[in-house]
Backbone as a printed PyTorch tensor [residue, N CA C, xyz], in Angstrom:
tensor([[[  0.8220,  -1.2010,   0.0000],
         [  0.0000,   0.0000,   0.0000],
         [  0.8610,   1.2570,   0.0000]],

        [[  1.8940,   1.3050,   0.8340],
         [  2.7600,   2.4750,   0.8790],
         [  3.4270,   2.6990,  -0.4670]],

        [[  3.8560,   1.6180,  -1.1210],
         [  4.5120,   1.7370,  -2.4170],
         [  3.5540,   2.3550,  -3.4410]],

        [[  2.2890,   1.9460,  -3.4530],
         [  1.3040,   2.4780,  -4.3920],
         [  1.0950,   3.9760,  -4.1680]],

        [[  0.9390,   4.3810,  -2.9330],
         [  0.7560,   5.7990,  -2.6190],
         [  1.9820,   6.5920,  -3.0570]],

        [[  3.1700,   6.0640,  -2.8050],
         [  4.4020,   6.7400,  -3.1740],
         [  4.5000,   6.9060,  -4.6880]],

        [[  4.1310,   5.8680,  -5.4440],
         [  4.1690,   5.9480,  -6.9020],
         [  3.1710,   6.9740,  -7.4240]],

        [[  1.9880,   7.0120,  -6.8200],
         [  1.0080,   8.0090,  -7.2280],
         [  1.4980,   9.4160,  -6.9300]],

        [[  2.1620,   9.6020,  -5.8000],
         [  2.6940,  10.9180,  -5.4530],
         [  3.7320,  11.3590,  -6.4810]],

        [[  4.5940,  10.4410,  -6.9220],
         [  5.5790,  10.7800,  -7.9500],
         [  4.8850,  11.1100,  -9.2590]],

        [[  3.9230,  10.2940,  -9.6490],
         [  3.2010,  10.5290, -10.8880],
         [  2.5050,  11.8870, -10.8700]],

        [[  1.8170,  12.2120,  -9.7810],
         [  1.1310,  13.4880,  -9.6890],
         [  2.1140,  14.6530,  -9.7090]],

        [[  3.2650,  14.4860,  -9.0770],
         [  4.2990,  15.5260,  -9.0980],
         [  4.8050,  15.7300, -10.5110]],

        [[  5.0710,  14.6390, -11.2210],
         [  5.5470,  14.7450, -12.6060],
         [  4.4940,  15.3800, -13.4980]],

        [[  3.2380,  15.0030, -13.3330],
         [  2.1740,  15.5900, -14.1390],
         [  2.0310,  17.0810, -13.8620]],

        [[  2.1400,  17.4730, -12.6200],
         [  2.0340,  18.8910, -12.2770],
         [  3.1790,  19.6790, -12.8840]],

        [[  4.3900,  19.1240, -12.8480],
         [  5.5450,  19.8070, -13.4350],
         [  5.4060,  19.9010, -14.9440]],

        [[  4.9600,  18.8380, -15.5780],
         [  4.8150,  18.8300, -17.0350],
         [  3.6720,  19.7320, -17.4810]],

        [[  2.6570,  19.9040, -16.6530],
         [  1.4930,  20.6940, -17.0480],
         [  1.8600,  22.1320, -17.3790]],

        [[  2.8970,  22.6720, -16.7420],
         [  3.3340,  24.0280, -17.0300],
         [  3.6880,  24.1770, -18.4950]],

        [[  4.3340,  23.1720, -19.0370],
         [  4.7430,  23.2340, -20.4410],
         [  3.6950,  22.6210, -21.3580]],

        [[  3.1450,  21.4920, -21.0140],
         [  2.2130,  20.7980, -21.8940],
         [  0.9270,  21.5890, -22.0790]],

        [[  0.5770,  22.4160, -21.0980],
         [ -0.6590,  23.1880, -21.1910],
         [ -0.6280,  24.1650, -22.3580]],

        [[  0.5510,  24.4340, -22.9160],
         [  0.6360,  25.3790, -24.0220],
         [ -0.0980,  24.8780, -25.2600]],

        [[ -0.4150,  23.5940, -25.3430],
         [ -1.1770,  23.0790, -26.4690],
         [ -2.6570,  23.4210, -26.3000]],

        [[ -3.0930,  23.7380, -25.1110],
         [ -4.4400,  24.2300, -24.9020],
         [ -4.5460,  25.6160, -25.5350]],

        [[ -5.7630,  26.0990, -25.7040],
         [ -5.9660,  27.4390, -26.2650],
         [ -5.3250,  28.4750, -25.3600]],

        [[ -4.5600,  29.3740, -25.9780],
         [ -3.9260,  30.4740, -25.2510],
         [ -4.7200,  31.7400, -25.5390]],

        [[ -5.1370,  32.4370, -24.4930],
         [ -5.8950,  33.6800, -24.6340],
         [ -4.9980,  34.8570, -24.3030]],

        [[ -4.9820,  35.8470, -25.2030],
         [ -4.2340,  37.0840, -25.0030],
         [ -5.1610,  38.2560, -25.2830]],

        [[ -4.8060,  39.4230, -24.7940],
         [ -5.4870,  40.6550, -25.1620],
         [ -4.6710,  41.3130, -26.2730]],

        [[ -5.3320,  42.0650, -27.1400],
         [ -4.6460,  42.7410, -28.2350],
         [ -3.4860,  43.5640, -27.6900]],

        [[ -2.3260,  43.3850, -28.2800],
         [ -1.1320,  44.1210, -27.8660],
         [ -0.2840,  43.4210, -26.8220]],

        [[ -0.7890,  42.3330, -26.2150],
         [ -0.0060,  41.6020, -25.2140],
         [  1.1980,  40.9210, -25.8630]],

        [[  2.3150,  40.9160, -25.1650],
         [  3.4950,  40.1730, -25.6180],
         [  3.9180,  39.1320, -24.5820]],

        [[  3.1010,  38.9430, -23.5610],
         [  3.3700,  37.9410, -22.5310],
         [  2.0330,  37.3270, -22.1360]],

        [[  1.9960,  36.0940, -21.7750],
         [  3.1470,  35.1990, -21.5970],
         [  3.6080,  34.6340, -22.9420]],

        [[  4.8630,  34.1560, -22.9890],
         [  5.3140,  33.4810, -24.2110],
         [  4.5420,  32.1780, -24.3950]],

        [[  4.5620,  31.6630, -25.6030],
         [  3.9020,  30.3910, -25.9070],
         [  4.9040,  29.2790, -25.6390]],

        [[  4.7470,  28.5730, -24.5170],
         [  5.7040,  27.5500, -24.0960],
         [  5.3010,  26.1850, -24.6400]],

        [[  6.2990,  25.4280, -25.0940],
         [  6.0390,  24.1200, -25.6970],
         [  6.9750,  23.0760, -25.1000]],

        [[  6.4340,  21.8950, -24.8570],
         [  7.1970,  20.7240, -24.4370],
         [  6.9310,  19.6380, -25.4640]],

        [[  7.9890,  19.1190, -26.0930],
         [  7.8430,  18.0770, -27.1080],
         [  8.1430,  16.7290, -26.4640]],

        [[  7.1620,  15.8330, -26.5560],
         [  7.3310,  14.4920, -26.0090],
         [  7.0270,  13.4720, -27.1010]],

        [[  7.6120,  12.3110, -26.9560],
         [  7.2860,  11.1850, -27.8260],
         [  7.0710,   9.9620, -26.9530]],

        [[  7.0290,   8.7900, -27.5530],
         [  6.7500,   7.5770, -26.7830],
         [  7.8180,   7.2710, -25.7350]],

        [[  8.9900,   7.9020, -25.8400],
         [ 10.0700,   7.6750, -24.8840],
         [ 10.1700,   8.7670, -23.8290]],

        [[  9.2820,   9.7320, -23.8590],
         [  9.3400,  10.8470, -22.9140],
         [  9.6950,  12.1330, -23.6360]],

        [[ 10.3850,  13.0470, -22.9410],
         [ 10.7360,  14.3110, -23.5780],
         [ 11.7470,  14.0640, -24.6890]],

        [[ 11.6160,  14.8240, -25.7640],
         [ 12.4480,  14.6490, -26.9350],
         [ 13.6330,  15.6090, -26.8910]],

        [[ 14.8320,  15.1020, -27.1250],
         [ 16.0340,  15.9310, -27.1790],
         [ 16.0110,  16.7070, -28.4880]],

        [[ 15.9310,  18.0310, -28.4150],
         [ 15.8820,  18.8920, -29.5930],
         [ 17.2000,  19.6070, -29.8460]],

        [[ 18.2690,  19.1540, -29.1970],
         [ 19.5820,  19.7620, -29.3750],
         [ 19.9630,  19.7480, -30.8480]],

        [[ 20.4530,  20.8710, -31.3590],
         [ 20.8910,  20.9600, -32.7460],
         [ 19.7790,  21.2260, -33.7410]],

        [[ 18.5760,  21.5170, -33.2580],
         [ 17.4560,  21.7770, -34.1590],
         [ 17.2480,  23.2740, -34.3610]],

        [[ 16.5510,  23.5940, -35.4180],
         [ 16.0620,  24.9490, -35.6490],
         [ 14.5460,  24.8720, -35.6020]],

        [[ 13.9350,  25.7400, -34.8000],
         [ 12.4860,  25.6850, -34.6000],
         [ 11.8800,  27.0230, -35.0160]],

        [[ 10.8690,  26.9570, -35.8830],
         [ 10.1720,  28.1600, -36.3120],
         [  8.6780,  28.0040, -36.0590]],

        [[  7.9950,  29.1410, -36.0210],
         [  6.5550,  29.1510, -35.7510],
         [  5.8160,  29.8380, -36.8890]],

        [[  4.5870,  29.3600, -37.1120],
         [  3.6690,  29.9850, -38.0620],
         [  2.3170,  30.1150, -37.3730]],

        [[  1.6940,  31.2900, -37.5120],
         [  0.3740,  31.5160, -36.9470],
         [ -0.5560,  31.9610, -38.0690]],

        [[ -1.6820,  31.2670, -38.1970],
         [ -2.6370,  31.5040, -39.2890],
         [ -4.0050,  31.8600, -38.7330]],

        [[ -4.6550,  32.8310, -39.3600],
         [ -5.9990,  33.2320, -38.9710],
         [ -6.9800,  32.1160, -39.2900]],

        [[ -7.7970,  31.7360, -38.3160],
         [ -8.8350,  30.7350, -38.5550],
         [ -9.9930,  31.3090, -39.3700]],

        [[-10.1290,  32.6260, -39.3560],
         [-11.2120,  33.2840, -40.0910],
         [-10.8800,  33.4530, -41.5750]],

        [[ -9.6660,  33.9390, -41.8670],
         [ -9.3130,  34.2660, -43.2580],
         [ -8.4040,  33.2400, -43.9180]],

        [[ -7.7110,  32.4280, -43.1110],
         [ -6.7720,  31.4570, -43.6620],
         [ -5.4380,  32.0460, -44.0670]],

        [[ -5.2190,  33.3240, -43.7740],
         [ -3.9350,  33.9540, -44.1070],
         [ -3.0070,  33.8950, -42.9030]],

        [[ -1.7220,  33.8210, -43.1840],
         [ -0.7350,  33.7550, -42.1070],
         [ -0.5390,  35.1270, -41.4810]],

        [[ -0.5950,  35.1530, -40.1680],
         [ -0.2730,  36.3800, -39.4140],
         [  1.2400,  36.5620, -39.4150]],

        [[  1.9580,  35.4480, -39.2360],
         [  3.4130,  35.4120, -39.4190],
         [  3.7920,  34.0020, -39.8020]],

        [[  4.9910,  33.8630, -40.3730],
         [  5.4370,  32.5520, -40.8490],
         [  6.9490,  32.4470, -40.7280]],

        [[  7.4080,  31.3050, -40.2200],
         [  8.8380,  31.0210, -40.1750],
         [  9.6380,  31.8510, -39.1930]],

        [[  9.0090,  32.3200, -38.1310],
         [  9.6990,  33.1190, -37.1180],
         [ 10.3980,  32.1670, -36.1450]],

        [[ 11.6630,  32.4240, -35.8680],
         [ 12.4650,  31.5490, -35.0150],
         [ 11.9910,  31.5990, -33.5700]],

        [[ 11.8880,  30.4140, -32.9760],
         [ 11.5160,  30.2870, -31.5680],
         [ 12.7470,  30.3790, -30.6870]],

        [[ 12.5280,  30.6040, -29.4020],
         [ 13.6020,  30.7300, -28.4260],
         [ 13.8270,  29.3980, -27.7220]],

        [[ 15.0750,  28.9640, -27.6860],
         [ 15.4370,  27.7380, -26.9800],
         [ 15.4230,  28.0120, -25.4840]],

        [[ 14.7310,  27.1710, -24.7330],
         [ 14.7630,  27.3150, -23.2790],
         [ 15.4410,  26.1170, -22.6220]],

        [[ 15.2240,  24.9160, -23.1440],
         [ 15.8600,  23.7030, -22.6240],
         [ 15.7090,  22.6130, -23.6900]],

        [[ 16.4530,  22.7480, -24.7840],
         [ 16.2930,  21.8310, -25.9100],
         [ 16.6120,  20.3890, -25.5450]],

        [[ 17.5540,  20.1890, -24.6510],
         [ 17.8960,  18.8360, -24.2270],
         [ 16.6660,  18.1110, -23.6890]],

        [[ 15.7890,  18.8580, -23.0230],
         [ 14.5730,  18.2880, -22.4450],
         [ 13.3130,  18.6720, -23.2150]],

        [[ 13.4560,  19.0160, -24.5080],
         [ 12.3170,  19.2360, -25.3820],
         [ 11.5380,  20.5140, -25.1750]],

        [[ 12.1480,  21.5310, -24.5700],
         [ 11.4140,  22.7620, -24.2570],
         [ 11.9030,  23.9400, -25.0910]],

        [[ 10.9260,  24.6720, -25.6190],
         [ 11.2130,  25.9300, -26.3040],
         [  9.9880,  26.8220, -26.1530]],

        [[ 10.0980,  28.0720, -26.5900],
         [  8.9540,  28.9680, -26.5110],
         [  8.9750,  29.9620, -27.6530]],

        [[  7.7900,  30.4510, -27.9750],
         [  7.6720,  31.5340, -28.9420],
         [  7.4050,  32.8020, -28.1560]],

        [[  8.2680,  33.8020, -28.3590],
         [  8.1090,  35.0830, -27.6810],
         [  7.4880,  36.0670, -28.6610]],

        [[  6.3610,  36.6150, -28.2860],
         [  5.5750,  37.4790, -29.1550],
         [  6.2960,  38.7750, -29.4770]],

        [[  6.2370,  39.1810, -30.7330],
         [  6.6790,  40.5160, -31.1510],
         [  5.4740,  41.4480, -31.0100]],

        [[  5.7220,  42.7440, -30.9170],
         [  4.6330,  43.7050, -30.7570],
         [  3.5710,  43.5580, -31.8450]],

        [[  3.9900,  43.3040, -33.0720],
         [  3.0470,  43.2390, -34.1960],
         [  2.2630,  41.9300, -34.2650]],

        [[  2.6500,  40.9060, -33.5090],
         [  1.9830,  39.5930, -33.5740],
         [  0.5690,  39.6050, -33.0320]],

        [[  0.3090,  40.4590, -32.0600],
         [ -0.9630,  40.3800, -31.3310],
         [ -1.8200,  41.6350, -31.4820]],

        [[ -1.6200,  42.3820, -32.5500],
         [ -2.3890,  43.6170, -32.7220],
         [ -3.7830,  43.3680, -33.2730]],

        [[ -4.0110,  42.2670, -33.9710],
         [ -5.3180,  41.9740, -34.5720],
         [ -6.0570,  40.9170, -33.7690]],

        [[ -7.2930,  41.2460, -33.3560],
         [ -8.0990,  40.2860, -32.6090],
         [ -8.5580,  39.1580, -33.5210]],

        [[ -8.8610,  38.0240, -32.9150],
         [ -9.3650,  36.8810, -33.6720],
         [ -8.7980,  35.5800, -33.1460]],

        [[ -9.2010,  34.5010, -33.8140],
         [ -8.7250,  33.1600, -33.4560],
         [ -7.6880,  32.7250, -34.4960]],

        [[ -6.6200,  32.1290, -34.0060],
         [ -5.5040,  31.7370, -34.8570],
         [ -5.0760,  30.3110, -34.5220]],

        [[ -4.5010,  29.6330, -35.5040],
         [ -3.8740,  28.3390, -35.2500],
         [ -2.3640,  28.5360, -35.2870]],

        [[ -1.6620,  27.7420, -34.4830],
         [ -0.1920,  27.8020, -34.4260],
         [  0.3690,  26.4400, -34.7870]],

        [[  1.4610,  26.4720, -35.5550],
         [  2.2400,  25.2750, -35.8300],
         [  3.7040,  25.6140, -35.5860]],

        [[  4.4500,  24.5960, -35.1730],
         [  5.8840,  24.7470, -34.9480],
         [  6.6040,  23.7520, -35.8460]],

        [[  7.5740,  24.2370, -36.5890],
         [  8.3140,  23.4240, -37.5540],
         [  9.7190,  23.1980, -36.9980]],

        [[ 10.0700,  21.9370, -36.8230],
         [ 11.3460,  21.5730, -36.2010],
         [ 12.2250,  20.9230, -37.2540]],

        [[ 13.3400,  21.5790, -37.5510],
         [ 14.2970,  21.0970, -38.5580],
         [ 15.5050,  20.5160, -37.8370]],

        [[ 15.8460,  19.2650, -38.1820],
         [ 17.0230,  18.6340, -37.6020],
         [ 17.7740,  17.9040, -38.7040]],

        [[ 18.9000,  17.2990, -38.3900],
         [ 19.7640,  16.6670, -39.3830],
         [ 19.0500,  15.5860, -40.1920]],

        [[ 18.0820,  14.9040, -39.5750],
         [ 17.3740,  13.8170, -40.2580],
         [ 16.1600,  14.2840, -41.0470]],

        [[ 15.8360,  15.5610, -41.0090],
         [ 14.6690,  16.0600, -41.7150],
         [ 13.8850,  17.0490, -40.8930]],

        [[ 12.5910,  17.1100, -41.1500],
         [ 11.7310,  18.0900, -40.4920],
         [ 10.4480,  17.4280, -40.0160]],

        [[  9.9090,  17.9340, -38.9140],
         [  8.5690,  17.5310, -38.5000],
         [  7.8500,  18.7370, -37.9320]],

        [[  6.5240,  18.6460, -37.9000],
         [  5.6790,  19.7540, -37.4730],
         [  4.8540,  19.3050, -36.2790]],

        [[  4.7340,  20.2020, -35.2920],
         [  3.8900,  19.9350, -34.1400],
         [  2.9480,  21.1120, -33.9460]],

        [[  1.8130,  20.9650, -33.3160],
         [  1.3040,  19.6780, -32.8790],
         [  0.8020,  18.8590, -34.0600]],

        [[  0.7180,  17.5630, -33.8510],
         [  0.1270,  16.6990, -34.8540],
         [ -1.3640,  16.6300, -34.5680]],

        [[ -2.1420,  16.3190, -35.5620],
         [ -3.5930,  16.3100, -35.3680],
         [ -4.1200,  17.7220, -35.4020]],

        [[ -4.7110,  18.1760, -34.3240],
         [ -5.2840,  19.5150, -34.2420],
         [ -4.2050,  20.5430, -33.9400]],

        [[ -4.2330,  21.6750, -34.6420],
         [ -3.2770,  22.7520, -34.3760],
         [ -3.5430,  23.3760, -33.0100]],

        [[ -2.5220,  23.9980, -32.4710],
         [ -2.6870,  24.7780, -31.2430],
         [ -3.4800,  26.0360, -31.6040]],

        [[ -4.2650,  26.5330, -30.6700],
         [ -5.0950,  27.7070, -30.9540],
         [ -4.7280,  28.8700, -30.0330]],

        [[ -4.6950,  30.0550, -30.6340],
         [ -4.4460,  31.3000, -29.9120],
         [ -5.6260,  32.2230, -30.1970]],

        [[ -6.2070,  32.7770, -29.1500],
         [ -7.3090,  33.7230, -29.3050],
         [ -6.8350,  35.0740, -28.7730]],

        [[ -6.9110,  36.0790, -29.6410],
         [ -6.5400,  37.4400, -29.2520],
         [ -7.8300,  38.2400, -29.1170]],

        [[ -8.0830,  38.6820, -27.8970],
         [ -9.3260,  39.3800, -27.5770],
         [ -9.1040,  40.8790, -27.5180]],

        [[-10.1940,  41.6030, -27.6640],
         [-10.1400,  43.0690, -27.6110],
         [ -9.6890,  43.5320, -26.2250]],

        [[ -8.8490,  44.5370, -26.2300],
         [ -8.4390,  45.1940, -24.9810],
         [ -9.3260,  46.4330, -24.8100]],

        [[ -9.8770,  46.6110, -23.6140],
         [-10.7010,  47.8130, -23.3590],
         [-10.3810,  48.3930, -22.0150]]])
């Protein structure tokens, strides 16, 4: 019984720590003109966090209403590539237009390229500031 409780405590601790980064795949809400918080990403695969050392990571954000890109191919900031963490830091011009947007991150490495998230894109909603 003690072993089971201890394992659950570790699991819950790990989930809580990962939630800070993994939650970035949930919809991110900003007000027009906001440049914080950055869009934080944690890349995981079937083996756990993915080592992104030596990669180049760019972001693209597209309007869900018009289908046009708000920005494309902007370099992301490395925060802990060894442990699969990076973030997109907003420029002043990124969040001036209200609306719903999808985000994709393109990761280029020696073996090729892949795009995350897979399946449904990440969503960013920029709301009116008043």
